[in-house]
C-alpha positions in Angstrom: -31.3 110.6 23.9 -29.5 113.8 25.3 -26.1 111.9 25.2 -26.0 112.4 21.3 -28.7 115.3 20.7 -30.3 113.7 17.8 -32.9 116.6 18.0 -30.1 119.0 16.8 -29.2 117.3 13.5 -30.8 116.4 10.3 -27.9 114.9 8.3 -24.5 113.3 8.4 -22.7 114.6 5.3 -19.1 114.4 5.5 -19.0 115.5 9.3 -21.7 115.7 11.9 -23.1 119.3 11.8 -26.3 121.1 12.9 -28.3 122.1 9.7 -29.8 125.2 8.5 -31.6 123.6 5.5 -34.7 121.7 6.8 -38.1 120.9 5.4 -40.2 120.4 8.3 -39.9 117.6 10.9 -41.7 114.4 12.1 -41.8 112.8 15.5 -40.1 109.6 16.6 -42.8 107.9 18.5 -42.3 105.0 21.2 -44.6 102.4 19.8 -45.0 100.7 23.4 -47.0 103.7 24.9 -47.4 106.4 22.0 -45.2 108.7 23.3 -43.0 111.1 21.5 -39.4 110.3 21.9 -37.7 113.3 19.8 -38.0 115.5 16.8 -36.2 114.6 13.4 -35.9 117.1 10.7 -36.7 116.4 7.2 -33.5 116.8 4.9 -34.2 119.3 2.1 -33.3 118.7 -1.4 -30.4 121.4 -1.1 -28.9 119.2 1.8 -29.5 115.9 0.1 -27.3 117.3 -2.8 -24.7 118.2 -0.3 -24.8 114.7 1.0 -24.4 113.4 -2.4 -21.5 115.8 -3.3 -19.8 114.7 0.0 -19.9 111.2 -1.1 -18.7 112.0 -4.5 -15.6 113.7 -3.0 -15.0 110.7 -0.9 -15.4 108.0 -3.6 -12.1 108.4 -5.4 -9.9 107.8 -2.3 -12.1 105.3 -0.8 -12.5 103.1 -4.0 -8.6 103.2 -4.5 -8.1 102.2 -1.0 -6.8 98.4 -1.2 -9.6 96.1 -0.1 -7.7 94.7 2.7 -7.1 98.1 4.2 -10.9 98.9 3.7 -11.5 95.6 5.6 -9.4 96.4 8.5 -11.3 99.7 8.9 -14.8 97.9 8.7 -13.7 95.3 11.3 -13.1 98.2 13.7 -16.6 99.2 13.2 -17.7 95.5 14.0 -16.0 95.7 17.3 -17.7 99.2 18.1 -20.9 97.7 17.2 -20.4 94.6 19.5 -19.0 97.1 22.2 -22.2 99.3 21.7 -24.7 96.5 21.5 -26.7 97.1 24.5 -27.1 100.8 23.8 -28.0 100.4 20.2 -30.4 97.6 21.3 -32.0 100.1 23.8 -32.4 102.5 20.9 -34.0 100.0 18.8 -36.4 98.8 21.2 -37.5 102.5 21.7 -37.7 103.2 18.2 -39.4 100.0 16.9 -41.2 98.5 19.9 -39.5 95.3 19.9 -38.7 93.7 23.4 -35.2 94.2 24.5 -34.6 90.5 24.6 -34.7 90.5 21.0 -33.1 93.6 20.0 -30.1 93.0 22.2 -29.7 89.1 21.1 -30.6 89.4 17.4 -30.7 92.7 15.6 -27.4 94.5 16.4 -25.5 90.8 16.6 -26.7 89.8 13.0 -26.0 93.3 11.7 -22.2 93.1 13.0 -22.0 89.5 11.5 -22.9 90.8 8.1 -20.4 93.6 8.2 -17.7 91.2 9.6 -18.6 88.7 6.9 -18.3 91.3 4.0 -15.1 92.9 5.7 -13.4 89.4 5.8 -14.6 88.5 2.4 -13.1 91.6 0.4 -10.0 91.2 2.7 -9.5 87.7 1.5 -9.8 88.3 -2.3 -13.5 88.3 -2.5 -13.2 91.1 -5.1 -10.5 89.4 -7.4 -11.5 88.7 -10.9 -10.6 85.6 -13.2 -8.0 85.3 -15.9 -7.9 82.9 -18.6 -5.9 81.9 -21.9 -8.0 82.6 -24.8 -5.4 81.1 -27.4 -1.7 80.9 -27.5 -1.4 84.7 -28.3 -4.2 86.2 -26.3 -5.5 86.1 -22.7 -8.6 87.8 -20.9 -8.8 89.2 -17.6 -11.7 90.7 -15.5 -11.9 93.1 -13.0 -14.7 94.1 -10.4 -14.9 97.7 -9.9 -17.1 99.9 -7.5 -20.3 101.5 -9.0 -19.8 105.1 -7.2 -22.5 106.8 -5.1 -25.2 104.5 -3.9 -28.6 105.1 -2.3 -29.7 102.9 0.5 -33.5 103.1 1.6 -34.1 101.3 4.8 -37.4 99.6 6.2 -38.9 100.3 9.7 -38.9 96.6 10.9 -35.2 95.9 11.2 -33.7 99.4 11.0 -30.2 98.9 12.1 -29.7 95.2 10.6 -30.9 96.4 7.3 -28.8 99.6 7.3 -25.9 97.1 7.8 -26.9 94.8 5.2 -26.8 97.8 2.8 -23.9 99.7 3.8 -21.7 96.7 4.6 -21.0 95.3 1.1 -21.5 98.7 -0.3 -18.7 100.1 1.6 -16.6 96.9 1.5 -16.7 96.9 -2.4 -15.4 100.6 -2.5 -18.6 102.5 -3.0 -19.8 105.3 -0.9 -23.6 105.4 0.3 -26.2 108.0 1.0 -28.6 106.3 3.3 -32.1 107.1 4.4 -33.7 105.5 7.2 -37.5 104.8 7.6 -39.1 107.8 8.9 -40.9 105.4 11.5 -37.7 104.1 12.8 -34.8 106.7 12.3 -32.8 106.7 15.4 -30.2 104.2 14.5 -28.8 105.8 11.4 -26.9 108.8 13.3 -25.5 106.5 15.7 -24.2 104.1 12.9 -22.8 107.1 11.0 -20.8 108.0 14.1 -19.4 104.6 14.7 -18.3 104.5 11.0 -16.5 107.6 11.5 -15.1 106.5 14.9 -13.7 103.5 13.3 -11.7 105.5 10.6 -14.2 105.3 7.7 -13.3 108.6 5.6 -15.7 111.4 5.8 -18.2 111.4 3.1 -18.3 107.6 2.6 -21.4 107.1 4.7 -24.0 109.9 4.7 -27.6 109.9 6.2 -30.4 111.8 5.2 -34.0 112.0 6.9 -37.6 112.1 5.5 -40.4 110.2 3.9 -41.1 108.9 0.4 -40.4 112.2 -1.1 -36.8 112.0 0.0 -36.3 108.5 -1.2 -37.8 109.6 -4.5 -35.4 112.4 -4.7 -32.4 110.1 -4.2 -33.7 107.5 -6.4 -33.8 110.2 -9.4 -30.7 112.1 -8.5 -28.2 111.9 -11.2 -25.1 111.3 -9.5 -26.6 108.1 -7.8 -25.3 104.8 -9.3 -27.7 102.3 -7.6 -30.7 102.0 -5.3 -31.0 99.4 -2.7 -34.5 99.5 -1.3 -36.5 97.4 1.3 -40.2 97.8 1.7 -43.4 96.9 0.6 -44.3 95.7 -3.0 -46.1 98.7 -4.3 -43.5 101.0 -3.1 -40.6 98.9 -4.4 -42.3 98.8 -8.1 -42.4 102.6 -8.0 -38.6 102.8 -6.8 -37.6 100.1 -9.4 -39.3 101.9 -12.0 -37.8 105.3 -11.3 -34.2 103.9 -10.9 -34.5 101.8 -14.2 -35.8 104.8 -15.9 -32.4 106.4 -15.2 -30.5 103.1 -15.9 -29.3 102.6 -12.6 -28.6 99.4 -10.8 -31.1 98.2 -8.2 -31.6 95.8 -5.5 -35.2 95.4 -4.2 -36.0 93.4 -1.1 -39.9 93.5 -0.9 -42.8 91.8 0.8 -44.1 88.3 0.8 -47.0 86.1 1.7 -45.2 82.9 2.4 -46.2 79.5 2.9 -45.3 76.9 5.4 -46.2 73.3 4.5 -46.7 71.1 7.5 -46.0 67.5 5.8 -48.0 64.5 6.9 -45.3 62.7 8.7 -44.2 65.8 10.9 -44.0 66.0 14.6 -46.7 68.2 15.6 -44.9 69.8 18.4 -42.0 70.9 16.2 -44.5 72.0 13.4 -46.3 74.3 16.1 -42.9 75.6 17.2 -41.9 76.5 13.5 -45.2 77.7 13.0 -45.1 80.2 16.0 -41.6 81.6 15.1 -42.9 82.0 11.4 -45.7 84.2 12.5 -45.2 85.8 16.0 -41.5 86.6 16.2 -40.9 90.4 16.1 -44.8 90.8 16.5 -45.3 89.4 13.0 -43.5 92.3 11.5 -41.1 90.1 9.3 -41.3 90.2 5.3 -40.6 86.4 5.1 -43.2 85.4 7.8 -44.8 82.1 6.9 -48.5 83.3 7.3 -50.2 80.7 5.3 -49.7 77.5 7.1 -50.9 74.4 5.1 -51.6 71.4 7.5 -52.4 67.9 6.6 -56.2 67.6 7.3 -55.7 64.7 9.5 -53.6 66.5 12.0 -55.2 69.9 11.9 -57.0 69.6 15.3 -53.9 68.3 17.0 -52.0 71.1 15.5 -54.4 73.8 16.5 -54.4 72.6 20.0 -50.5 72.6 20.1 -50.6 76.3 18.6 -53.2 77.2 21.6 -50.7 75.8 24.0 -48.0 77.9 22.8 -50.0 81.1 22.5 -50.0 81.2 26.3 -46.2 81.8 26.3 -46.6 85.0 24.1 -46.0 87.7 26.8 -46.6 91.2 25.9 -45.7 93.7 28.6 -42.8 96.2 29.4 -40.3 95.8 26.5 -37.2 96.0 29.0 -38.6 93.2 31.0 -36.7 90.1 30.0 -39.7 88.1 30.2 -41.4 90.2 27.7 -41.2 88.3 24.1 -44.1 90.2 22.2 -43.9 93.9 21.4 -46.4 96.4 19.8 -46.8 97.1 16.2 -44.5 99.9 14.9 -47.0 102.9 14.5 -50.6 103.5 15.0 -51.1 103.6 11.2 -49.7 100.2 10.9 -51.6 98.8 13.9 -54.9 100.1 12.3 -53.9 98.4 9.1 -53.5 95.2 10.7 -56.8 95.4 12.7 -58.5 96.0 9.7 -57.3 92.9 8.0 -58.1 91.0 11.2 -61.8 92.6 11.2 -62.0 91.5 7.5 -61.1 87.9 8.5 -63.9 87.9 11.1 -66.7 89.8 9.3 -66.1 89.2 5.5 -63.9 86.0 5.1 -65.9 84.4 8.0 -62.8 82.5 8.9 -63.0 80.5 12.3 -61.1 82.7 14.8 -58.9 80.2 17.0 -57.5 82.9 19.2 -56.7 86.7 19.3 -59.0 89.2 17.4 -59.4 92.9 16.8 -59.6 93.9 20.4 -57.0 95.7 22.6 -54.8 93.3 24.4 -55.6 95.5 27.5 -59.1 94.2 27.3 -60.1 90.4 27.8 -61.3 88.2 24.9 -63.6 85.2 24.9 -61.5 83.7 22.2 -58.5 83.6 24.5 -58.4 80.5 26.9 -56.0 82.4 29.4 -56.7 86.2 29.5 -53.8 86.9 31.9 -51.3 86.9 29.0 -53.4 89.5 27.0 -53.6 92.3 30.0 -51.0 95.3 29.7 -50.1 97.5 32.5 -51.8 100.8 32.4 -48.7 103.0 31.5 -48.7 100.8 28.0 -52.3 100.9 27.1 -52.0 103.9 24.7 -49.3 101.7 22.6 -49.7 100.2 19.5 -50.6 96.7 20.7 -52.6 93.8 19.1 -53.5 90.4 20.0 -51.4 87.4 18.5 -54.1 86.0 16.1 -55.0 82.8 14.5 -57.5 81.9 12.0 -58.5 78.5 10.9 -60.7 76.7 8.4 -59.1 79.3 5.9 -59.5 79.1 2.0 -57.3 80.3 -0.6 -59.6 83.0 -1.7 -59.9 84.9 1.7 -58.4 88.2 2.1 -56.4 87.3 5.1 -55.0 84.7 3.0 -54.2 86.4 -0.2 -53.1 90.0 1.5 -49.7 90.7 3.2 -50.9 91.7 6.7 -47.2 92.2 8.3 -48.5 91.6 11.7 -49.0 88.6 14.1 -52.0 87.0 12.1 -51.7 83.2 11.3 -53.9 81.7 8.6 -54.3 77.8 8.8 -55.4 75.9 5.8 -56.1 72.2 5.2 -54.9 69.9 2.4 -55.3 66.1 1.6 -52.4 65.6 -0.9 -48.9 67.1 -0.9 -49.1 68.0 -4.7 -52.1 69.9 -3.8 -50.6 71.8 -0.8 -47.3 72.5 -3.1 -49.7 73.9 -6.0 -51.7 76.1 -3.6 -48.7 77.4 -1.9 -47.2 78.5 -5.3 -50.5 80.2 -6.4 -49.4 83.7 -5.5 -47.6 86.6 -7.4 -45.2 86.7 -4.4 -42.2 84.5 -4.0 -40.2 85.6 -1.0 -39.9 82.7 1.3 -41.3 79.3 1.9 -40.6 76.3 4.1 -41.7 72.5 5.0 -41.6 70.8 8.3 -41.4 66.7 8.2 -39.5 64.0 9.5 -38.6 62.3 6.1 -35.7 64.5 5.1 -35.8 63.1 1.4 -39.4 64.2 1.2 -38.5 67.8 2.7 -35.9 68.2 0.0 -38.3 67.3 -2.6 -41.0 69.4 -1.5 -39.2 72.5 -0.7 -37.6 72.2 -4.2 -40.8 72.7 -5.8 -42.0 75.7 -3.6 -41.5 78.9 -5.8 -39.5 81.3 -3.3 -36.1 82.6 -3.1 -35.5 81.8 0.7 -36.6 78.5 1.9 -36.1 76.6 5.1 -36.6 72.8 6.2 -37.7 72.3 10.0 -36.7 75.8 10.9 -37.8 79.3 10.0 -36.3 82.7 9.9 -32.5 82.3 10.3 -30.6 84.3 7.6 -27.0 84.1 8.3 -24.5 86.5 6.6 -23.2 83.7 4.4 -26.7 83.0 3.1 -27.8 85.1 -0.2 -31.5 86.2 0.3 -33.7 87.7 -2.3 -37.4 87.4 -3.6 -38.8 85.7 -6.8 -41.6 87.0 -8.7 -43.0 90.3 -7.5 -40.9 89.8 -4.1 -37.8 91.6 -5.4 -34.9 91.8 -7.6 -31.4 90.7 -6.8 -30.0 89.4 -3.5 -28.5 90.6 -0.4 -25.7 88.8 1.7 -23.5 85.9 0.6 -21.0 86.1 -2.0 -23.6 87.1 -4.5 -24.7 90.0 -2.2 -21.1 91.4 -3.0 -21.5 91.0 -6.6 -24.6 93.4 -6.6 -22.4 96.4 -5.7 -19.8 96.0 -8.3 -19.5 96.0 -12.1 -17.7 93.9 -14.3 -14.7 95.1 -16.7 -13.4 92.4 -19.2 -10.0 93.0 -20.9 -8.5 90.8 -24.0 -4.6 91.1 -24.4 -3.3 90.3 -27.5 0.5 89.2 -26.7 1.8 89.0 -30.4 1.2 91.5 -33.1 -2.1 90.6 -34.6 -2.6 90.4 -38.2 -5.2 92.9 -39.4 -7.4 92.2 -42.2 -7.0 95.9 -43.4 -3.1 95.5 -43.5 -1.4 95.1 -47.0 -1.1 91.7 -48.2 
């Protein structure tokens, strides 16, 4: 960490500089062992104002820079991200608790892909409007103009990726951004700001502020902010969206879910189990799109459970920089306690059948585990925020573990007898972020997935969200989309112009 002295800085407003205006501090904690990494200073309101003013000053020049020139600069950032992939992945692993095998191959790679996509999109005419002849004497043309200074409020589960999902289309469209990372995973933000500046992004175009919800609230209500893009839990998203809407700001909300994975009667059980494992235990289950409600055709339920138990043996917690490790801790002590409370509720209140895992510490043995060796952690990691991969079965729709978003490695298996029943039950939620089906009859798969009420759906796979694919939730799971062509539209406003080419005859002229 000393190579870039994160302990000395609290914001990035125009240029990197030590701060004299702070409002307390918080610790960045390594989730794998519970030890402090460094100290981060909260950004005081006066300094937030300075960051916004820096963005305001940069906006006129940046917004008038031709899109192809902005694209060239942003593509330099892409090259730097890929050059620094391993260092950034190391940082993300320390900050989030994800195994390095994951951060080094997914988190930075996919973030760079999104920036590359939007840079190429605007460089090849993606911001062009349309024109048409209205009548012989008149035509209409439209223009897509940047919004101004925007706020990005990041989440803790994919810190750098989410920062790029927000800043890439924002900057490509000609806007400037003030970005606040989650207070639980803040280390990527200053590094990203440095790479933007190193590539030639003008000072003030991308600014970083630090803190908790009070800093996000200040940004959201700031009169100079034109748009707020937020990723996080539903309850917080409602507050952010409400505050922004009250000021007539543009918003994009990417919120939580309680997504359904429907295993169709003709599915290959092995493939279904593979998809269910990815949908529940990747990133230790800390993915908003996780398919935690797994609907299984009743006649294949026992075979499916056996397949899941076989695959659980290949979940390997341990040293995060060991290439064999594929399962990390939860992001914080607070979140670990929340997840464990849900697991205890499943055991003690819901009375669901515990197939494996449970509320104990992975350093301890468990009677529900068929092979305890995969759950034993080395001594130096036993103070980390670890939980067991947990699977409940014989679940019903009214159970707390089935209704509530847990955001951890907890799968609920539910049985069904008819496909229509499974679809109806899958849709019986106020959330609609993601959903998916697994089956061999591709026509049946298409029919089933079309009926699922979610903004992001998969067939015979789970979780991939390429840059070209617009993602966004239905119902209470969000507003607007990120990525894809529609993701760029979320960062511009439309101007329509009607041109009369002949002298019009006014109804008020003298007859």
